[in-house]
C-alpha positions, 0 to 999 in steps of 0.5 A: 868980725872986727880986725885990726891992731886993737882987737885982742888976740885970745891965743896969745896968753895960752901960748905964752903960758904954754911956752913958759911951762914947756921951757920950765918943765924941760929944764926940770926934767933935764936936772932930775932925769937928764942922765937917764934920757939918751938925747938929753944926755948927749946934748949936755948943757945945751939942754939949759939953752933949749929950756931957756929958749922956750921961756924967752919965746914966752916973753917974746910972745908976751909983747904981743899981748894987750 
């Protein structure tokens, strides 16, 4: 199988979408039910950073996509 910088990596797009959706869903769950989930309640506004971190990771992964 060919390899090198010109070979498309098929795992990048699904991973990018998954990371974006995980971050988005995390923030939505925090806003809707965060006070009912003990771990999220204890983290407070750090939950937003965690969700945004997932979305930032998606954008970082997107730089690998050709």
